[in-house]
Biopython code that builds the backbone (N, CA, C, O; Angstrom):
import numpy as np
from Bio.PDB.StructureBuilder import StructureBuilder

atoms = [
    (1, "MET", "N", (-46.043, -10.765, 155.754)),
    (1, "MET", "CA", (-45.853, -10.208, 156.854)),
    (1, "MET", "C", (-45.123, -8.601, 156.798)),
    (1, "MET", "O", (-44.084, -8.551, 156.140)),
    (2, "ALA", "N", (-45.537, -7.461, 157.360)),
    (2, "ALA", "CA", (-45.183, -6.224, 157.124)),
    (2, "ALA", "C", (-43.736, -6.226, 157.943)),
    (2, "ALA", "O", (-43.529, -6.892, 158.958)),
    (3, "LYS", "N", (-42.753, -5.322, 157.280)),
    (3, "LYS", "CA", (-41.488, -5.152, 157.942)),
    (3, "LYS", "C", (-41.723, -4.064, 158.696)),
    (3, "LYS", "O", (-42.450, -3.115, 158.402)),
    (4, "SER", "N", (-40.989, -4.248, 159.835)),
    (4, "SER", "CA", (-41.049, -3.381, 161.048)),
    (4, "SER", "C", (-40.170, -2.141, 160.679)),
    (4, "SER", "O", (-39.432, -2.453, 159.745)),
    (5, "ARG", "N", (-40.008, -1.008, 161.027)),
    (5, "ARG", "CA", (-39.344, 0.195, 160.933)),
    (5, "ARG", "C", (-37.935, -0.089, 160.905)),
    (5, "ARG", "O", (-37.205, 0.536, 160.136)),
    (6, "ARG", "N", (-37.470, -1.009, 161.703)),
    (6, "ARG", "CA", (-36.077, -1.150, 161.682)),
    (6, "ARG", "C", (-35.436, -2.098, 160.625)),
    (6, "ARG", "O", (-34.256, -2.049, 160.279)),
    (7, "ASP", "N", (-36.437, -3.024, 160.128)),
    (7, "ASP", "CA", (-36.052, -3.978, 159.281)),
    (7, "ASP", "C", (-36.113, -3.495, 157.910)),
    (7, "ASP", "O", (-35.710, -4.269, 157.042)),
    (8, "ARG", "N", (-36.583, -2.253, 157.534)),
    (8, "ARG", "CA", (-36.799, -1.587, 156.367)),
    (8, "ARG", "C", (-35.437, -0.783, 156.075)),
    (8, "ARG", "O", (-34.862, -0.225, 157.010)),
    (9, "GLU", "N", (-34.949, -0.733, 154.822)),
    (9, "GLU", "CA", (-33.787, 0.169, 154.391)),
    (9, "GLU", "C", (-33.978, 1.569, 154.569)),
    (9, "GLU", "O", (-35.095, 2.082, 154.502)),
    (10, "PRO", "N", (-33.044, 2.141, 154.769)),
    (10, "PRO", "CA", (-33.240, 3.873, 155.003)),
    (10, "PRO", "C", (-33.372, 4.353, 153.495)),
    (10, "PRO", "O", (-32.721, 3.889, 152.559)),
    (11, "ALA", "N", (-34.196, 5.224, 153.427)),
    (11, "ALA", "CA", (-34.518, 6.150, 152.269)),
    (11, "ALA", "C", (-33.562, 6.781, 151.812)),
    (11, "ALA", "O", (-33.001, 7.450, 152.680)),
    (12, "PRO", "N", (-33.005, 6.884, 150.535)),
    (12, "PRO", "CA", (-31.940, 7.743, 150.112)),
    (12, "PRO", "C", (-32.357, 9.226, 150.323)),
    (12, "PRO", "O", (-33.520, 9.624, 150.244)),
    (13, "LEU", "N", (-31.281, 9.994, 150.599)),
    (13, "LEU", "CA", (-31.184, 11.182, 151.422)),
    (13, "LEU", "C", (-31.818, 12.135, 150.078)),
    (13, "LEU", "O", (-32.498, 13.091, 150.450)),
    (14, "GLY", "N", (-31.714, 12.022, 149.051)),
    (14, "GLY", "CA", (-32.276, 12.902, 147.565)),
    (14, "GLY", "C", (-33.731, 12.838, 147.757)),
    (14, "GLY", "O", (-34.384, 13.860, 147.547)),
    (15, "GLU", "N", (-34.478, 11.455, 148.237)),
    (15, "GLU", "CA", (-35.644, 11.373, 148.424)),
    (15, "GLU", "C", (-36.501, 12.019, 149.307)),
    (15, "GLU", "O", (-37.560, 12.597, 149.065)),
    (16, "VAL", "N", (-35.815, 11.822, 150.546)),
    (16, "VAL", "CA", (-36.253, 12.445, 151.667)),
    (16, "VAL", "C", (-36.155, 14.028, 151.508)),
    (16, "VAL", "O", (-37.098, 14.713, 151.904)),
    (17, "LEU", "N", (-35.224, 14.520, 151.034)),
    (17, "LEU", "CA", (-35.472, 15.965, 150.967)),
    (17, "LEU", "C", (-36.411, 16.523, 149.816)),
    (17, "LEU", "O", (-36.964, 17.622, 149.767)),
    (18, "ALA", "N", (-36.446, 15.574, 148.985)),
    (18, "ALA", "CA", (-37.479, 16.026, 147.743)),
    (18, "ALA", "C", (-39.070, 15.852, 148.356)),
    (18, "ALA", "O", (-39.986, 16.596, 148.003)),
    (19, "LYS", "N", (-39.210, 14.867, 149.221)),
    (19, "LYS", "CA", (-40.405, 15.022, 149.996)),
    (19, "LYS", "C", (-40.455, 16.153, 151.061)),
    (19, "LYS", "O", (-41.498, 16.771, 151.272)),
    (20, "LEU", "N", (-39.520, 16.358, 151.597)),
    (20, "LEU", "CA", (-39.539, 17.666, 152.555)),
    (20, "LEU", "C", (-40.030, 18.674, 151.858)),
    (20, "LEU", "O", (-41.055, 19.217, 152.268)),
    (21, "MET", "N", (-39.391, 19.130, 150.653)),
    (21, "MET", "CA", (-39.297, 20.371, 149.797)),
    (21, "MET", "C", (-40.665, 20.515, 149.523)),
    (21, "MET", "O", (-41.316, 21.555, 149.619)),
    (22, "GLN", "N", (-41.197, 19.032, 149.057)),
    (22, "GLN", "CA", (-42.484, 19.107, 148.477)),
    (22, "GLN", "C", (-43.720, 19.590, 149.611)),
    (22, "GLN", "O", (-44.625, 20.399, 149.406)),
    (23, "ARG", "N", (-43.477, 18.928, 150.674)),
    (23, "ARG", "CA", (-44.387, 19.192, 151.714)),
    (23, "ARG", "C", (-44.393, 20.763, 152.102)),
    (23, "ARG", "O", (-45.420, 21.422, 152.259)),
    (24, "ARG", "N", (-43.133, 21.227, 152.224)),
    (24, "ARG", "CA", (-43.205, 22.538, 152.789)),
    (24, "ARG", "C", (-43.654, 23.587, 151.656)),
    (24, "ARG", "O", (-43.919, 24.761, 151.912)),
    (25, "GLY", "N", (-43.703, 23.058, 150.459)),
    (25, "GLY", "CA", (-44.162, 24.154, 149.400)),
    (25, "GLY", "C", (-42.782, 24.591, 148.690)),
    (25, "GLY", "O", (-42.832, 25.512, 147.875)),
    (26, "TYR", "N", (-41.762, 24.072, 148.922)),
    (26, "TYR", "CA", (-40.535, 24.686, 148.385)),
    (26, "TYR", "C", (-40.152, 24.419, 146.853)),
    (26, "TYR", "O", (-39.422, 25.125, 146.156)),
    (27, "ALA", "N", (-40.945, 23.000, 146.413)),
    (27, "ALA", "CA", (-40.944, 22.559, 145.394)),
    (27, "ALA", "C", (-41.480, 23.091, 144.141)),
    (27, "ALA", "O", (-41.111, 22.705, 143.032)),
    (28, "GLN", "N", (-42.463, 24.092, 144.377)),
    (28, "GLN", "CA", (-43.102, 24.681, 143.455)),
    (28, "GLN", "C", (-42.385, 25.414, 142.654)),
    (28, "GLN", "O", (-41.368, 25.956, 143.086)),
    (29, "PRO", "N", (-42.812, 25.575, 141.242)),
    (29, "PRO", "CA", (-41.748, 26.552, 140.073)),
    (29, "PRO", "C", (-42.231, 27.611, 140.830)),
    (29, "PRO", "O", (-43.343, 27.562, 141.356)),
    (30, "LEU", "N", (-41.390, 28.689, 140.940)),
    (30, "LEU", "CA", (-41.868, 29.930, 141.584)),
    (30, "LEU", "C", (-41.244, 30.998, 140.549)),
    (30, "LEU", "O", (-40.100, 31.450, 140.601)),
    (31, "SER", "N", (-42.084, 31.256, 139.746)),
    (31, "SER", "CA", (-41.411, 32.423, 138.756)),
    (31, "SER", "C", (-42.250, 33.724, 139.071)),
    (31, "SER", "O", (-43.437, 33.553, 139.350)),
    (32, "LEU", "N", (-41.848, 34.750, 139.056)),
    (32, "LEU", "CA", (-42.203, 36.318, 139.181)),
    (32, "LEU", "C", (-43.427, 36.224, 138.430)),
    (32, "LEU", "O", (-44.342, 36.820, 138.998)),
    (33, "GLU", "N", (-43.760, 35.667, 137.326)),
    (33, "GLU", "CA", (-45.051, 35.772, 136.581)),
    (33, "GLU", "C", (-46.118, 35.222, 137.717)),
    (33, "GLU", "O", (-47.073, 35.939, 138.012)),
    (34, "GLN", "N", (-45.956, 34.075, 138.279)),
    (34, "GLN", "CA", (-46.908, 33.161, 139.028)),
    (34, "GLN", "C", (-47.420, 34.399, 140.147)),
    (34, "GLN", "O", (-48.541, 34.893, 140.270)),
    (35, "VAL", "N", (-46.318, 34.654, 140.802)),
    (35, "VAL", "CA", (-46.483, 35.836, 141.888)),
    (35, "VAL", "C", (-47.056, 37.045, 141.581)),
    (35, "VAL", "O", (-47.682, 37.678, 142.431)),
    (36, "ARG", "N", (-46.876, 37.507, 140.231)),
    (36, "ARG", "CA", (-47.328, 38.789, 139.748)),
    (36, "ARG", "C", (-49.008, 38.328, 139.633)),
    (36, "ARG", "O", (-49.938, 39.012, 140.061)),
    (37, "ALA", "N", (-49.115, 37.218, 139.059)),
    (37, "ALA", "CA", (-50.421, 37.036, 138.891)),
    (37, "ALA", "C", (-51.380, 36.741, 139.909)),
    (37, "ALA", "O", (-52.572, 37.046, 139.897)),
    (38, "ALA", "N", (-50.641, 36.013, 140.944)),
    (38, "ALA", "CA", (-51.546, 35.853, 142.374)),
    (38, "ALA", "C", (-51.711, 37.371, 143.037)),
    (38, "ALA", "O", (-52.690, 37.618, 143.741)),
    (39, "TRP", "N", (-50.887, 38.180, 142.818)),
    (39, "TRP", "CA", (-50.988, 39.712, 143.371)),
    (39, "TRP", "C", (-52.131, 40.009, 142.909)),
    (39, "TRP", "O", (-53.083, 40.364, 143.603)),
    (40, "GLY", "N", (-52.131, 39.876, 141.591)),
    (40, "GLY", "CA", (-53.161, 40.695, 141.002)),
    (40, "GLY", "C", (-54.699, 40.508, 140.891)),
    (40, "GLY", "O", (-55.613, 41.269, 140.574)),
    (41, "ARG", "N", (-54.621, 38.829, 141.384)),
    (41, "ARG", "CA", (-56.106, 38.304, 141.736)),
    (41, "ARG", "C", (-56.133, 38.828, 143.196)),
    (41, "ARG", "O", (-57.251, 39.236, 143.510)),
    (42, "VAL", "N", (-55.301, 38.914, 144.059)),
    (42, "VAL", "CA", (-55.534, 39.433, 145.500)),
    (42, "VAL", "C", (-55.823, 40.714, 145.929)),
    (42, "VAL", "O", (-56.664, 40.903, 146.808)),
    (43, "ALA", "N", (-55.222, 41.603, 145.407)),
    (43, "ALA", "CA", (-55.003, 43.146, 145.361)),
    (43, "ALA", "C", (-56.089, 43.693, 144.443)),
    (43, "ALA", "O", (-56.849, 44.536, 144.918)),
    (44, "GLY", "N", (-56.242, 43.308, 143.193)),
    (44, "GLY", "CA", (-57.412, 44.086, 142.504)),
    (44, "GLY", "C", (-56.591, 45.129, 141.474)),
    (44, "GLY", "O", (-55.448, 45.564, 141.608)),
    (45, "GLU", "N", (-57.354, 45.328, 140.629)),
    (45, "GLU", "CA", (-56.733, 46.559, 139.754)),
    (45, "GLU", "C", (-56.301, 47.676, 140.188)),
    (45, "GLU", "O", (-55.254, 48.135, 139.732)),
    (46, "GLU", "N", (-57.108, 48.419, 141.275)),
    (46, "GLU", "CA", (-56.429, 49.526, 141.529)),
    (46, "GLU", "C", (-55.280, 49.624, 142.049)),
    (46, "GLU", "O", (-54.479, 50.528, 141.808)),
    (47, "LEU", "N", (-55.078, 48.504, 142.962)),
    (47, "LEU", "CA", (-53.963, 48.558, 143.936)),
    (47, "LEU", "C", (-52.891, 47.937, 143.456)),
    (47, "LEU", "O", (-51.752, 48.140, 143.877)),
    (48, "SER", "N", (-53.299, 46.849, 142.209)),
    (48, "SER", "CA", (-51.935, 46.340, 141.434)),
    (48, "SER", "C", (-51.627, 47.626, 140.699)),
    (48, "SER", "O", (-50.403, 47.695, 140.597)),
    (49, "GLU", "N", (-52.116, 48.504, 140.234)),
    (49, "GLU", "CA", (-51.406, 49.663, 139.369)),
    (49, "GLU", "C", (-50.489, 50.611, 140.235)),
    (49, "GLU", "O", (-49.692, 51.367, 139.680)),
    (50, "ARG", "N", (-50.625, 50.553, 141.677)),
    (50, "ARG", "CA", (-49.802, 51.248, 142.394)),
    (50, "ARG", "C", (-48.903, 50.662, 143.286)),
    (50, "ARG", "O", (-48.306, 51.223, 144.204)),
    (51, "CYS", "N", (-48.844, 49.279, 142.886)),
    (51, "CYS", "CA", (-47.740, 48.347, 143.818)),
    (51, "CYS", "C", (-47.141, 47.478, 142.603)),
    (51, "CYS", "O", (-47.797, 47.225, 141.592)),
    (52, "ARG", "N", (-45.815, 47.048, 142.819)),
    (52, "ARG", "CA", (-45.200, 45.924, 141.879)),
    (52, "ARG", "C", (-44.614, 45.239, 142.327)),
    (52, "ARG", "O", (-43.885, 45.594, 143.253)),
    (53, "VAL", "N", (-44.638, 44.031, 141.929)),
    (53, "VAL", "CA", (-43.674, 42.648, 142.650)),
    (53, "VAL", "C", (-42.245, 43.197, 142.199)),
    (53, "VAL", "O", (-41.882, 43.497, 141.061)),
    (54, "ALA", "N", (-41.434, 43.255, 143.562)),
    (54, "ALA", "CA", (-39.977, 43.764, 143.389)),
    (54, "ALA", "C", (-39.326, 42.305, 143.708)),
    (54, "ALA", "O", (-38.575, 42.016, 142.776)),
    (55, "GLN", "N", (-39.348, 41.488, 144.505)),
    (55, "GLN", "CA", (-38.725, 40.377, 144.305)),
    (55, "GLN", "C", (-39.609, 39.005, 145.237)),
    (55, "GLN", "O", (-40.522, 39.259, 146.023)),
    (56, "PHE", "N", (-39.245, 37.952, 145.024)),
    (56, "PHE", "CA", (-39.856, 36.830, 145.800)),
    (56, "PHE", "C", (-38.935, 35.910, 146.142)),
    (56, "PHE", "O", (-38.577, 35.184, 145.214)),
    (57, "ARG", "N", (-38.313, 35.671, 147.474)),
    (57, "ARG", "CA", (-37.484, 34.941, 147.507)),
    (57, "ARG", "C", (-37.487, 34.576, 149.515)),
    (57, "ARG", "O", (-37.437, 35.290, 150.516)),
    (58, "ASP", "N", (-37.564, 33.277, 149.284)),
    (58, "ASP", "CA", (-37.716, 32.768, 150.649)),
    (58, "ASP", "C", (-38.752, 32.795, 151.126)),
    (58, "ASP", "O", (-38.703, 32.805, 152.356)),
    (59, "GLY", "N", (-40.129, 32.819, 150.531)),
    (59, "GLY", "CA", (-41.210, 33.048, 151.202)),
    (59, "GLY", "C", (-41.557, 34.411, 151.423)),
    (59, "GLY", "O", (-42.589, 34.743, 152.006)),
    (60, "ILE", "N", (-40.488, 35.423, 150.845)),
    (60, "ILE", "CA", (-40.821, 36.768, 151.493)),
    (60, "ILE", "C", (-41.103, 37.521, 150.125)),
    (60, "ILE", "O", (-40.228, 37.622, 149.266)),
    (61, "LEU", "N", (-42.377, 38.041, 149.976)),
    (61, "LEU", "CA", (-42.595, 38.879, 148.907)),
    (61, "LEU", "C", (-42.590, 40.291, 149.127)),
    (61, "LEU", "O", (-43.280, 40.902, 149.944)),
    (62, "THR", "N", (-41.747, 40.756, 148.323)),
    (62, "THR", "CA", (-41.241, 42.577, 148.368)),
    (62, "THR", "C", (-41.987, 43.296, 147.521)),
    (62, "THR", "O", (-41.853, 43.087, 146.315)),
    (63, "MET", "N", (-42.797, 44.156, 147.930)),
    (63, "MET", "CA", (-43.626, 45.028, 147.017)),
    (63, "MET", "C", (-42.889, 46.533, 146.904)),
    (63, "MET", "O", (-42.612, 47.189, 147.909)),
    (64, "GLU", "N", (-42.645, 46.930, 145.700)),
    (64, "GLU", "CA", (-42.504, 48.366, 145.710)),
    (64, "GLU", "C", (-43.792, 49.069, 145.443)),
    (64, "GLU", "O", (-44.516, 48.661, 144.535)),
    (65, "VAL", "N", (-44.182, 50.260, 146.286)),
    (65, "VAL", "CA", (-45.231, 50.783, 146.238)),
    (65, "VAL", "C", (-44.927, 52.557, 145.961)),
    (65, "VAL", "O", (-43.891, 53.114, 146.323)),
    (66, "SER", "N", (-46.083, 53.255, 145.244)),
    (66, "SER", "CA", (-45.717, 54.279, 144.667)),
    (66, "SER", "C", (-45.556, 55.613, 145.704)),
    (66, "SER", "O", (-45.182, 56.731, 145.352)),
    (67, "SER", "N", (-45.901, 55.237, 146.948)),
    (67, "SER", "CA", (-45.686, 56.411, 147.771)),
    (67, "SER", "C", (-45.559, 56.005, 149.204)),
    (67, "SER", "O", (-45.913, 54.882, 149.563)),
    (68, "ALA", "N", (-45.016, 56.974, 150.115)),
    (68, "ALA", "CA", (-44.617, 56.414, 151.825)),
    (68, "ALA", "C", (-46.271, 56.399, 152.132)),
    (68, "ALA", "O", (-46.727, 55.401, 152.689)),
    (69, "ALA", "N", (-47.145, 57.474, 151.782)),
    (69, "ALA", "CA", (-48.478, 57.004, 152.352)),
    (69, "ALA", "C", (-49.299, 55.747, 152.063)),
    (69, "ALA", "O", (-50.172, 55.380, 152.850)),
    (70, "LEU", "N", (-49.027, 55.102, 150.958)),
    (70, "LEU", "CA", (-49.422, 53.894, 150.216)),
    (70, "LEU", "C", (-48.851, 52.767, 151.212)),
    (70, "LEU", "O", (-49.570, 51.871, 151.654)),
    (71, "ARG", "N", (-47.611, 52.889, 151.493)),
    (71, "ARG", "CA", (-46.703, 51.713, 152.181)),
    (71, "ARG", "C", (-47.062, 51.737, 153.732)),
    (71, "ARG", "O", (-47.006, 50.730, 154.438)),
    (72, "TYR", "N", (-47.455, 53.065, 154.209)),
    (72, "TYR", "CA", (-48.086, 53.040, 155.471)),
    (72, "TYR", "C", (-49.188, 52.268, 155.682)),
    (72, "TYR", "O", (-49.323, 51.467, 156.607)),
    (73, "GLU", "N", (-50.271, 52.599, 154.499)),
    (73, "GLU", "CA", (-51.526, 51.954, 154.544)),
    (73, "GLU", "C", (-51.522, 50.638, 154.537)),
    (73, "GLU", "O", (-52.256, 49.957, 155.254)),
    (74, "LEU", "N", (-50.506, 50.089, 153.542)),
    (74, "LEU", "CA", (-50.657, 49.034, 153.444)),
    (74, "LEU", "C", (-49.856, 47.937, 154.723)),
    (74, "LEU", "O", (-50.275, 46.825, 155.045)),
    (75, "GLN", "N", (-48.912, 48.473, 155.154)),
    (75, "GLN", "CA", (-48.046, 47.827, 156.339)),
    (75, "GLN", "C", (-48.916, 47.824, 157.762)),
    (75, "GLN", "O", (-48.832, 46.940, 158.615)),
    (76, "ALA", "N", (-49.787, 49.029, 157.834)),
    (76, "ALA", "CA", (-50.586, 49.061, 158.801)),
    (76, "ALA", "C", (-51.996, 48.451, 158.947)),
    (76, "ALA", "O", (-52.504, 47.758, 159.829)),
    (77, "PHE", "N", (-52.353, 48.839, 158.031)),
    (77, "PHE", "CA", (-53.826, 48.310, 157.756)),
    (77, "PHE", "C", (-54.283, 47.165, 156.766)),
    (77, "PHE", "O", (-55.274, 46.517, 157.103)),
    (78, "ARG", "N", (-53.796, 46.927, 155.848)),
    (78, "ARG", "CA", (-54.234, 45.886, 155.084)),
    (78, "ARG", "C", (-53.236, 44.785, 154.796)),
    (78, "ARG", "O", (-53.564, 43.681, 154.363)),
    (79, "GLY", "N", (-51.904, 45.186, 155.085)),
    (79, "GLY", "CA", (-50.911, 44.036, 154.903)),
    (79, "GLY", "C", (-51.383, 42.616, 155.561)),
    (79, "GLY", "O", (-51.048, 41.642, 154.887)),
    (80, "ALA", "N", (-51.954, 42.390, 156.515)),
    (80, "ALA", "CA", (-52.374, 41.020, 157.306)),
    (80, "ALA", "C", (-53.467, 40.471, 156.271)),
    (80, "ALA", "O", (-53.420, 39.347, 155.771)),
    (81, "ALA", "N", (-54.535, 41.501, 156.005)),
    (81, "ALA", "CA", (-55.443, 40.988, 155.056)),
    (81, "ALA", "C", (-54.957, 40.359, 153.770)),
    (81, "ALA", "O", (-55.410, 39.279, 153.393)),
    (82, "LEU", "N", (-53.990, 41.061, 153.056)),
    (82, "LEU", "CA", (-53.550, 40.635, 151.746)),
    (82, "LEU", "C", (-52.883, 39.496, 151.908)),
    (82, "LEU", "O", (-53.216, 38.525, 151.229)),
    (83, "LEU", "N", (-51.840, 39.402, 152.818)),
    (83, "LEU", "CA", (-51.034, 38.170, 152.966)),
    (83, "LEU", "C", (-52.143, 37.010, 153.293)),
    (83, "LEU", "O", (-51.886, 35.911, 152.801)),
    (84, "SER", "N", (-53.300, 37.115, 154.034)),
    (84, "SER", "CA", (-54.166, 35.846, 154.357)),
    (84, "SER", "C", (-54.654, 35.626, 152.893)),
    (84, "SER", "O", (-54.747, 34.464, 152.496)),
    (85, "ARG", "N", (-54.938, 36.542, 152.157)),
    (85, "ARG", "CA", (-55.438, 36.420, 150.813)),
    (85, "ARG", "C", (-54.508, 35.529, 150.042)),
    (85, "ARG", "O", (-54.894, 34.524, 149.445)),
    (86, "LEU", "N", (-53.430, 35.888, 150.076)),
    (86, "LEU", "CA", (-52.409, 35.205, 149.020)),
    (86, "LEU", "C", (-52.233, 34.113, 149.556)),
    (86, "LEU", "O", (-52.026, 33.210, 148.746)),
    (87, "GLN", "N", (-52.231, 33.744, 150.898)),
    (87, "GLN", "CA", (-52.083, 32.160, 151.574)),
    (87, "GLN", "C", (-53.231, 31.379, 150.969)),
    (87, "GLN", "O", (-53.035, 30.213, 150.626)),
    (88, "ALA", "N", (-54.240, 31.861, 150.839)),
    (88, "ALA", "CA", (-55.489, 31.104, 150.579)),
    (88, "ALA", "C", (-55.742, 30.906, 149.143)),
    (88, "ALA", "O", (-56.660, 30.152, 148.819)),
    (89, "ASP", "N", (-55.060, 31.475, 148.278)),
    (89, "ASP", "CA", (-55.080, 31.400, 147.015)),
    (89, "ASP", "C", (-54.570, 29.969, 146.426)),
    (89, "ASP", "O", (-53.341, 29.897, 146.413)),
    (90, "PRO", "N", (-55.157, 28.964, 145.999)),
    (90, "PRO", "CA", (-54.384, 27.683, 145.626)),
    (90, "PRO", "C", (-53.384, 27.973, 144.561)),
    (90, "PRO", "O", (-52.460, 27.158, 144.568)),
    (91, "GLU", "N", (-53.298, 28.885, 143.658)),
    (91, "GLU", "CA", (-52.425, 29.239, 142.634)),
    (91, "GLU", "C", (-51.107, 29.721, 142.886)),
    (91, "GLU", "O", (-50.061, 29.485, 142.282)),
    (92, "ALA", "N", (-51.406, 30.657, 144.187)),
    (92, "ALA", "CA", (-50.086, 31.322, 144.413)),
    (92, "ALA", "C", (-49.163, 30.391, 145.089)),
    (92, "ALA", "O", (-49.501, 29.389, 145.720)),
    (93, "PRO", "N", (-47.967, 30.820, 144.895)),
    (93, "PRO", "CA", (-46.689, 30.284, 145.740)),
    (93, "PRO", "C", (-46.878, 30.709, 147.006)),
    (93, "PRO", "O", (-47.592, 31.655, 147.340)),
    (94, "THR", "N", (-46.060, 29.813, 147.909)),
    (94, "THR", "CA", (-46.372, 29.859, 149.301)),
    (94, "THR", "C", (-45.459, 31.149, 149.716)),
    (94, "THR", "O", (-44.265, 31.335, 149.482)),
    (95, "VAL", "N", (-46.624, 32.189, 150.578)),
    (95, "VAL", "CA", (-45.963, 33.351, 150.832)),
    (95, "VAL", "C", (-45.996, 33.399, 152.407)),
    (95, "VAL", "O", (-47.014, 32.995, 152.970)),
    (96, "GLN", "N", (-44.954, 33.863, 153.130)),
    (96, "GLN", "CA", (-45.127, 33.825, 154.417)),
    (96, "GLN", "C", (-45.123, 35.106, 155.091)),
    (96, "GLN", "O", (-45.382, 35.252, 156.286)),
    (97, "ARG", "N", (-44.772, 36.168, 154.156)),
    (97, "ARG", "CA", (-44.338, 37.382, 154.760)),
    (97, "ARG", "C", (-44.274, 38.222, 153.567)),
    (97, "ARG", "O", (-43.648, 37.865, 152.569)),
    (98, "LEU", "N", (-45.043, 39.571, 153.663)),
    (98, "LEU", "CA", (-44.990, 40.688, 152.727)),
    (98, "LEU", "C", (-44.331, 41.815, 153.351)),
    (98, "LEU", "O", (-44.583, 42.180, 154.500)),
    (99, "VAL", "N", (-43.282, 42.497, 152.403)),
    (99, "VAL", "CA", (-42.749, 43.587, 152.900)),
    (99, "VAL", "C", (-42.946, 44.808, 151.800)),
    (99, "VAL", "O", (-42.697, 44.645, 150.605)),
    (100, "PHE", "N", (-43.349, 45.856, 152.270)),
    (100, "PHE", "CA", (-43.268, 46.840, 151.522)),
    (100, "PHE", "C", (-42.714, 47.940, 151.320)),
    (100, "PHE", "O", (-42.701, 48.765, 152.234)),
    (101, "LYS", "N", (-42.025, 48.275, 149.877)),
    (101, "LYS", "CA", (-41.157, 49.638, 150.371)),
    (101, "LYS", "C", (-41.402, 50.440, 149.301)),
    (101, "LYS", "O", (-42.013, 49.976, 148.338)),
    (102, "VAL", "N", (-40.998, 51.650, 149.311)),
    (102, "VAL", "CA", (-41.595, 52.870, 148.324)),
    (102, "VAL", "C", (-40.488, 52.619, 147.332)),
    (102, "VAL", "O", (-39.382, 52.169, 147.629)),
    (103, "SER", "N", (-40.897, 52.958, 146.112)),
    (103, "SER", "CA", (-40.102, 52.569, 144.981)),
    (103, "SER", "C", (-39.063, 53.830, 144.587)),
    (103, "SER", "O", (-39.584, 54.944, 144.545)),
    (104, "SER", "N", (-37.936, 53.748, 144.360)),
    (104, "SER", "CA", (-37.271, 54.829, 144.216)),
    (104, "SER", "C", (-37.164, 55.384, 142.774)),
    (104, "SER", "O", (-36.538, 56.422, 142.557)),
]
sb = StructureBuilder()
sb.init_structure("model")
sb.init_model(0)
sb.init_chain("A")
sb.init_seg("    ")
for serial, (resi, resn, name, xyz) in enumerate(atoms, 1):
    if name == "N":
        sb.init_residue(resn, " ", resi, " ")
    sb.init_atom(name, np.array(xyz, "f"), 0.0, 1.0, " ", f" {name:<3s}", serial, name[0])
structure = sb.get_structure()
């Protein structure tokens, strides 16, 4: 006979948190190399030469770009498509937002 939900013992907190982190994608090893590789696949060679991964934290990928004009182009016209392609890449970490800033 199967135990009802009330008859089962509660799961340890660590186990519950591990499952939640895995389900949300937080448990993936997130190295900058993985993010750089994913960006290269999504952006292509020409764009990758003009941008660099500056930071990846809490699902936010910050890219440094070579000029204000490129920043505007990416932010206004190409950012949503690039983000969608990153999110569709099975080897990419979970990226929720792209931020572009001009390198100093």
